N, C-alpha and C positions, 0 to 999 in steps of 0.2 A: 523079310517079314516085318521088321520094324518100320520100313518105309511104307508098306501097305497099311500098317496100323495107323500111321499118322495121316495117310490119305483118307482112310475111312473115318477117322476122328474129325478131320477137316470137313468132310461132307456131312457128317452127322450134325456138326455145329452149324454149317451153312444151311442145311435143311431146316433146322429148328428156327434159326433166325429168319429165313425167308418166309417161313410159315407164320411167324408171330410178330415180327417187328416191321412197322410201317412208318414211312417218313411223313406222310401227309394224307389228307382225305379231301374228297370233293363232295360237297352237298349240292344235289341237283333238285331244283324245284321246277315242276311243270304247271302251267296255269293257262286256262282259257280266259282271256281278258274281257270277253263279252263286248265286242264292238268297241275296241279302243280306237275310235275314229270319229270324225265329225261328218262322215259320209255314210252312216249306217242306214238301216231301214227307217221308215217314217216313225215307227213307235220307239225308236232309240234316238232321241233327239237331245238337245241341250237341256231340256227340262227333266226328262226321265233317265238320262244317261250322261250326266254332265262330267266332262273330263277333269275339271278342277276337283270335284267331289271324289272322282275315281282316283286321282293322284294322291289325295290325302289318305284315302283308305289303302291304296296300294303300298304307299310308303310305310304305313304302320305294319302291314303284313310282311313286307320284305325285311324290315328292321327286326321283326320277331324271328323270322326263319333264318336270315343271313345266308342266303345261298351263294355258292361259288359259280354255278351255272343256272341260268334262268331260261327255260324254253317256253314259248308262248304260242297260243292260237288267237285268232281274231284280232291281230294287230293291224292298224290301218296301213294301207299301201303307202310306200314312199318313206324315205328316211326321216321325214319330219316327226313322225310319231315315235320312232325308235329314239331319236334324239330327245324328244320330250320326256320319255321315260328315264333316260340318263340324267337329264337336268332336274327333273322334279321328284324322282323316286330313288334311283340307285346312287348317283353321285351327289349326295347331299350330306349335311352334317359332318363335313370334313373329309368325306370319302371322295376319291377322284380316280379310282383305278378300274372302274367298269367300262367296258366297251361293248359295241354291238356289231353283228355281222349283217351287212346288207343282203337281204334275201330276195331273190327273184320271185315275183308273185305271178300267179296265173294271169295272163294278159287279158282275160275276159273282162270287158267293161262292166259287166253286171256284178262283178265280185269286188268289193271294196276292202277286203281284209286278206291277210296272209299270215304265215308263220314267222317266228323270229327266234333269235338266240342272243343272249347277253352273257358276258363272262368276266370273271375277275382276272385282269391281265397280270397280276402277280403270280398266278398259278398256271394259267393256260394261255396258249396262243393258237391262232387259226392256221391250219396247214392247207386245207383245200375244202371246196364245197362241190356238191352236185345236187341236181334235183330230178325228180321223176314226175312227168306230166301225167295226170289222170283226168277223168271227166270231172270238172268242177273244182279241182284242187291240185296242189302240188305236195309231194313229199320233199321236204328240204333236208339235206344231209350236210352236217358240218363236222369235218374231221379235225379234231383238236389234238395238240400235244402238250404234255406237261412240262413246265419250266423247271426241270430238275437241276440240281447242282452239277450233274454230269452232262448237261446239255452240250457244253463245249467239246466234249469227247464224242458227241453224236449219239449219246444214250438217253433215251426218254421213253415215255409211254404214250401211246395213241389211244384215243377214244372217239368214236363217231356217233354223234347225236342225230337221230333221224326224227323229224317232227312232222306229224300229219294231223289232218282234220278230215275224217271220213264223212261221207254224205249222211245227213241227219234224217231221222224219221222212220216210222214203221212203213214197210212196203218197199224200202230201198235196200234190202239185204243183198240183192244181186249186184247192185251198184257198188256197195262196200266191198263185196267179194272181188269184183273186177279191179277195184282200186288196190286191194291187197295183193292180187296177183301181179299187178304191174310193178309194185315195189319189189316183191320177192324175185321176180324174173330179173330185175336189174341187179340185185345182190348176187344172184347166181352167175350172171354174166361177168361180174367183177372177179369172181373165181377165187376168193380167199376167205378164210375164217378171220374174224376180227373182233375187236372190242366194240360191238354194236349196241346202241341203246335206241329202242323205238318208243317214242312217247307222243302223247297227243290226246285229243278228244276223238275217240273211236266211234262214238254214237252207237255202240253195240249194246244190245239189251241183255244178251245171254251168251255164255261161252259156246253154245251149240251153233251160233251163227257161223256160216262158212268163212267169212273174213277172218274171224278170230282163230278158227281151226287151221286156216291156211298159215297164219303167223306161227302158231305154237306146235303144229304137227306137220310142218313142211317136210317133204320127202328128203330134202338135202340137209343133213345135220349141220353143215358149215354155216348155214344162214338161218337156221331155226331159232325162234325166240322162246323165252321162258318167262313165266310170271314169278318174280322173286319170292312172293309170299305163298305161291302154290294155292291160290284160291279160285281155281276154275269152277264154274258152276252156273246155275240159272239165277242170275243176280237180280233181275227186275223185281222190285218190291218184295224181296225175300228177306225176312228178318234175320236169317242166318248171316247175311252179308251187310247188315246195316252199318257196321263199323268201317266199311270201305266205300259207301255211297258217296258220290261227288256232285250229284245234281238232283234237285235244285235247292239253292239256298233260300228260296222264297216259296211259301206255301199258298200264296194268293193266286188269283187268276193270272192268265198270261196275256192280258190285253195291253200290257205296256212292257216293252223291251225285255225285262227279266222273265224267264220262264217260271211258271208256277208249278204247283203239284207237290212241293216239298221233296225231301230226300228219299229217292226210291230207285236211283240208277247209279251204276258204276260205269260212267262214260269215259272217265279220264284214267289213263294208264301210263305206267313206265314198265316196259318189258326189256329184257336183256338177252344177249347172245350167251351161248354156253361158255365162251371164253370169259365173260365177266361173271357169270354165275359161279364158275369154279376157279377163277383167278389164274387162268392159263397163261396170260400175257401181261403180267405186272399190275393189272387192275382187277379188283373183284368187288362185288356189291355186298352190302350188309343188309340182308332181308329184314332184320329186326328194326331197321330205321325207316322202312317203308310205311308211309301213312298218308291218309287223306286228311290234310291239316284242318283242324277244327271239328273233325267228326268224332264224337264221343260214343256213337252207336246207339243213342237213345232217342233219335229224332226221325225215325221212319215216318215218312209222309209229313214231317214237320219242317219248319224253317231252321236256319242255323242259330237263330236267337230265341226261339220259342219251341220247347221249354228252355229254361236257362241252360246255357252251355256249361258243361262241367270240365272241359279240357283246355279251354282258353278263356282269357278274361273277357268281360263284357265289351271292353274297348276293341279287342281283336275280333270278337264275334260280330260286332256291328260293322267293322271294317270289311270282313268277309261278305256280309250281307249287302253292303253298299257298293262293293267293287264288281261283283260278278254273280251270275247264277250257278257258277261252278266253284268247287273247292280246289285249291292247289294240291298236287301230289308231290311227295318228297321221297327221295332215296339217296343214300350216301354210298360212296365208293371209297375204298382204300387202295393206296398205291404201294406195291411191293418194291421198296427201294433197295433192298439188299443186293439183288442181282445187278442193279444199276451201279452200285458202289463197287462191287466186285469187278464188273466189266471195265469200269473206269480205271481202277488201280492196276489191274492185270489185263490189259487190253491186247487183243490180237486182231489183225485185219481179216477176220473170218466171219462170214454170215452163214446161217443155217436155215434151211427151209423148214418151217414149223407150222402146222403139225407134220409129222413124218408118215410115210407109208411103209412099203416093203423095202424101200431104199432110203437111207439117210443121205440127203443132198447138201453139199457145202460148196461155197465159193470163197477162194482165198485171194488176197491182193497183197502179196509180199514184194518188196523191192529187190529181193535176190532169191536164189534157190534156198529152199528151207526143208527141214525134216520135221514133220508134225506128228505128235502122239495124240491118239484119240482114246479116251477112257470113258466108258459108259457105266453109270451107277444107277441102281434102283434107289427109290427114295428111302429105303431102309439102310442105305450105305453099302450094299453088296456090289462088288465089282462084277459086272456082267460081261464086259467085252473090252479088249485092249488091242489096238492096231497102230501101226506106224505107216505113214505115207510120205512120199517125197512129192514136193510141189515146186513148180518152177516160178521164176520171177514173173511179175505181172499177174494177170487174172487166170486162175486155174479152177476148173469145176471138178469136184470129186463126188463120187457116189460110193456108198458103203452098204452092204447088206444089213438089214435090220430085222432079224428073225425073232422079234420079241412081241409079246402080246400087247394089246391096247393098254395104255396107262401113261403115267408121268415118269420122267427120267431126268437125270442130271448128266450132262455131257461136259467133260473137262478136256480142253484142247491145250497142248503144251508144245512150244517150239524148242529148238535145240539150245537156246539160251536160258531155258527154264521159265520164260514168260508164259502165263497161262490165262485162260478165260473159262468161265463156267456158264453154261446156259441150260435153263430148264426146257425140256422138249416134251412133246405130247404125241402119242400115237393113237389114232382113232380105232 
C-alpha cells in the first residue's frame, strides 16, 4: 500500500509539473513580404517596391517582434534573396544565429516568388522537408526539431511548419479548394498525427469558403487543423473581425504594387493541428499570443498609419506600411520539457505508438532478455492497469489490450533493475 501511495504521489507531481512547467518557447511570425524580389510585376519595381527600403522596414519589424521562426510568402526565387534577408535583416546588430531553409519553388517560369522559412539555430534544427505541388503554387513543409538539453539521449520535440500561398482573387474559390485538397490528401497519405502548423496567405474571404472548411473540418481528425483563436466567421469587411484583419496596410488605389482598399480582409493565418492545440506531443500553442501585429482593430477600411495606430509606435507603423500590404501574424508555442527530462534520466529503449487505439503497441530494443512492467495511470493519478511482459534480446514488438475511453494517460514502463520511463499517451 505504501509503495502504491508513493507511485501515485510521484505521478501527481509529474502531472502537475508537466502541465505547468516549460523549458522554453518558440515565437512564430508569418509574413507575406509582398514581392521581395527584383523580378516582380511591372508595378512592383525599384521605385515602388525598393528592396533597400523594404530591408530597413523589415529589420525594424523583426527587431520589435523577435521571432524564433519566420515563415514567409512572396520571397524571390533563389537563395540570393534568402541570404539578403539574413545579411540585412536577421543577422544584424551582433546577431549571427539565424539560418534559412532552401525551398524548392514552383518551376513555372511565370512565377518569380516562393515560400520560405528562417529559424534561430540556437533553438531549432531542420530534420526534413517535403512539398506538395498544386496549380500555381507549392505547399512547402519543414519538419524541425528542438535543440533540447536531452538531444544527445535522442529526446526532443518535432514541429512541422507548412507554408502556403493560395490562389488570389474572387472567382477562384474552386482553385483554392483544389489546392487545399492536395495538401490534405498528402497529409493523410503520411498517415500520422503530428505537431503540424499551417500558415500562409490563404486569400480566403470568409470561413464558408470550401478551402477553409476542408482545412478545419476535414473528415480525418489526425490531419484536421484548428484556428487557435476560434474566430471562424464571415470575415470580409466585417467590423466584428477588424482586430484580426491583415490586408491591406494601404488605403489608396491599387495602381502601384501595394494593394489598396485598407484593412478589410483576414487573408493571413496560422492554424494548428489538434496535437499542438492540446499539447499532446510536447508542444502546445498559446492562443492568447495570437495577433495580427500592428492591428488595433480601429482601422477598418483604413491604412495601418491613418488613423494614428494605438498599439505600435509610429516608427513601427510606418515600417509595416512601407514593407508590405499585409501584416505579420504571430503565435507562440511552449515546449513541455518535463517528459524530456524524465525520459533522459530514466530512459529505456522502448518506443510507443501514439496515439493508441484498441491496442497499445510498443517496440523494445534490449541487449538481453528482460522483464518489463507496464503501469497505466489516469491523469488523476489512479492506477488503471498493470501488466508484466517478457521481452527478448533485440527488437521485440508487443501489443496490449487498451479497453479505456478516449483521453490522455500516463504510461510507466519499468525493467527488472528498476529503471523506468514515463510517457504521456493519448487515445482518440
